[in-house]
C-alpha positions as CSV (number, residue, x, y, z in Angstrom):
1,X,253.4,185.0,-32.8
2,X,250.1,183.5,-34.0
3,X,249.0,183.0,-30.4
4,X,249.7,186.6,-29.6
5,X,247.8,187.8,-32.7
6,X,244.8,185.5,-31.8
7,X,244.8,186.7,-28.3
8,X,244.7,190.4,-29.4
9,X,242.0,189.6,-31.9
10,X,239.8,187.9,-29.4
11,X,240.3,190.6,-26.8
12,X,239.4,193.3,-29.3
13,X,236.4,191.3,-30.5
14,X,235.1,190.6,-26.9
15,X,235.6,194.3,-26.0
16,X,233.6,195.6,-28.8
17,X,231.0,192.9,-28.3
18,X,230.6,193.7,-24.6
19,X,230.3,197.4,-25.4
20,X,227.5,196.8,-27.9
21,X,225.9,193.9,-26.1
22,X,222.4,194.4,-24.7
23,X,222.0,194.0,-21.0
24,X,218.4,192.8,-20.9
25,X,215.5,192.1,-23.2
26,X,214.3,195.7,-22.6
27,X,217.0,196.9,-24.9
28,X,215.2,195.5,-28.0
29,X,212.5,196.6,-30.4
30,X,210.5,194.2,-32.5
31,X,207.5,194.4,-34.8
32,X,204.2,193.2,-33.6
33,X,202.0,191.0,-35.8
34,X,200.4,194.2,-37.2
35,X,203.8,195.5,-38.3
36,X,204.1,198.2,-35.6
37,X,207.4,198.6,-33.8
38,X,207.3,197.8,-30.1
39,X,209.9,198.4,-27.5
40,X,210.2,195.5,-25.2
41,X,210.6,198.0,-22.4
42,X,206.8,198.0,-22.5
43,X,207.1,194.7,-20.6
44,X,209.4,196.0,-17.8
45,X,208.5,194.5,-14.4
46,X,206.6,191.6,-16.0
47,X,207.6,187.9,-16.0
48,X,207.7,186.8,-19.6
49,X,207.5,183.6,-21.6
50,X,209.0,184.2,-25.1
51,X,208.1,181.4,-27.6
52,X,208.8,180.8,-31.2
53,X,205.5,179.4,-32.6
54,X,204.1,177.8,-35.7
55,X,200.6,177.0,-37.0
56,X,201.3,173.7,-38.7
57,X,203.6,171.9,-36.2
58,X,203.1,168.8,-34.1
59,X,203.4,171.1,-31.1
60,X,200.8,173.7,-32.3
61,X,198.4,172.5,-29.7
62,X,200.7,174.1,-27.2
63,X,198.9,177.4,-28.1
64,X,196.1,176.1,-25.8
65,X,198.4,175.7,-22.8
66,X,200.1,179.1,-23.5
67,X,196.7,180.8,-23.6
68,X,195.6,179.0,-20.4
69,X,198.8,180.2,-18.6
70,X,198.3,183.7,-20.0
71,X,194.7,183.9,-18.9
72,X,195.5,182.6,-15.4
73,X,198.4,185.0,-14.7
74,X,198.0,188.1,-16.9
75,X,196.6,190.1,-14.1
76,X,199.6,189.2,-12.0
77,X,202.3,190.8,-14.2
78,X,202.8,187.9,-16.6
79,X,202.9,188.0,-20.4
80,X,203.5,185.6,-23.2
81,X,205.2,186.9,-26.4
82,X,204.7,184.7,-29.5
83,X,207.1,184.9,-32.4
84,X,206.0,182.9,-35.5
85,X,208.9,181.4,-37.4
86,X,208.9,179.4,-40.6
87,X,212.4,178.0,-40.2
88,X,211.4,174.5,-39.3
89,X,210.0,172.4,-42.2
90,X,207.8,175.3,-43.5
91,X,205.5,174.9,-40.6
92,X,204.5,178.6,-40.5
93,X,204.0,179.5,-44.2
94,X,201.3,182.1,-43.8
95,X,201.3,185.9,-43.7
96,X,201.2,187.8,-40.4
97,X,197.5,188.4,-41.1
98,X,196.8,184.7,-41.7
99,X,198.8,183.8,-38.5
100,X,196.9,186.3,-36.4
101,X,193.5,185.0,-37.8
102,X,194.5,181.3,-37.2
103,X,195.6,182.0,-33.6
104,X,192.5,183.9,-32.8
105,X,190.0,181.6,-34.4
106,X,191.6,178.3,-33.5
107,X,193.0,178.9,-30.0
108,X,191.5,182.2,-28.9
109,X,195.0,183.6,-28.5
110,X,195.0,186.9,-26.5
111,X,198.6,187.2,-25.6
112,X,200.9,189.4,-27.7
113,X,201.9,188.0,-31.1
114,X,204.7,189.4,-33.2
115,X,205.7,189.5,-36.9
116,X,207.1,186.3,-38.4
117,X,210.9,186.2,-37.7
118,X,214.0,184.1,-38.1
119,X,215.2,182.7,-34.8
120,X,218.4,181.2,-36.3
121,X,221.0,182.1,-38.9
122,X,222.2,185.1,-40.7
123,X,218.7,186.8,-40.6
124,X,217.8,186.0,-37.0
125,X,216.4,189.0,-35.1
126,X,218.7,190.5,-32.4
127,X,216.3,189.5,-29.6
128,X,216.8,185.8,-30.4
129,X,220.6,186.2,-30.7
130,X,220.4,187.7,-27.2
131,X,218.1,185.0,-25.8
132,X,220.2,182.2,-27.1
133,X,223.4,183.8,-25.7
134,X,221.9,184.0,-22.3
135,X,220.6,180.4,-22.0
136,X,222.0,177.6,-24.1
137,X,220.0,174.6,-25.3
138,X,220.7,170.9,-24.8
139,X,224.4,170.1,-24.6
140,X,225.3,173.8,-24.7
141,X,223.9,174.4,-28.2
142,X,222.9,177.9,-29.2
143,X,220.6,177.4,-32.1
144,X,216.9,176.9,-31.7
145,X,216.1,173.3,-32.6
146,X,212.4,173.4,-33.3
147,X,209.2,175.4,-32.9
148,X,207.8,176.1,-29.4
149,X,211.2,176.6,-27.7
150,X,210.4,178.8,-24.7
151,X,212.5,181.3,-22.8
152,X,211.4,182.3,-19.3
153,X,212.4,185.9,-18.4
154,X,212.1,187.4,-14.9
155,X,210.6,190.8,-14.1
156,X,214.1,192.4,-14.4
157,X,214.5,191.3,-18.0
158,X,217.0,188.4,-17.1
159,X,216.6,185.2,-19.0
160,X,216.1,182.5,-16.3
161,X,215.6,179.3,-18.3
162,X,215.2,177.8,-21.8
163,X,212.8,175.0,-22.4
164,X,212.6,172.8,-25.5
165,X,209.6,172.0,-27.6
166,X,208.6,169.0,-25.7
167,X,208.1,171.0,-22.5
168,X,204.5,171.8,-22.3
169,X,203.5,175.3,-21.2
170,X,201.7,174.0,-18.0
171,X,204.9,172.2,-17.0
172,X,206.5,175.7,-16.4
173,X,203.6,176.9,-14.2
174,X,205.3,176.4,-10.9
175,X,208.4,178.3,-12.0
176,X,206.2,181.1,-13.3
177,X,204.4,181.3,-10.0
178,X,207.7,181.4,-8.1
179,X,208.9,184.3,-10.2
180,X,205.6,186.1,-9.7
181,X,205.9,185.6,-5.9
182,X,202.7,183.4,-5.8
């Protein structure tokens, strides 16, 4: 009896989940670092690297590599989307305005930055719920483990790969070039 109930519950849950489930990253809207709502459909037909970032992290120097990748391939339909998060040891404590100033003055960031978000837990933004559901982390884990986790998305909005914090932006260059057809 319990097994039958559990099966019905799971089927109902998966059916409603599938109905409401986004099909690509283009189904989401997020706030940019200036607080304006942006539809990710704006990035249709572009290869994307989506990264949760922080200003006071041991990996913060990766901003340099991210900007280098962006500068090199931005004219070839490539974009980086930076999402500040303060969920890892208070390493992004500033306001959106302070984050924007830090990124601009310290690393000359020109790629698109978004409002500070939660990437894990009850307040995580739906985009990150989707990204994590598409590409698991090490040993199949869903949660983001640290700052500078990267998701590579193809020009059709499909999540291709997830990279941990220790993967440097330039280590992904060959895969980006492949997706860009270069």
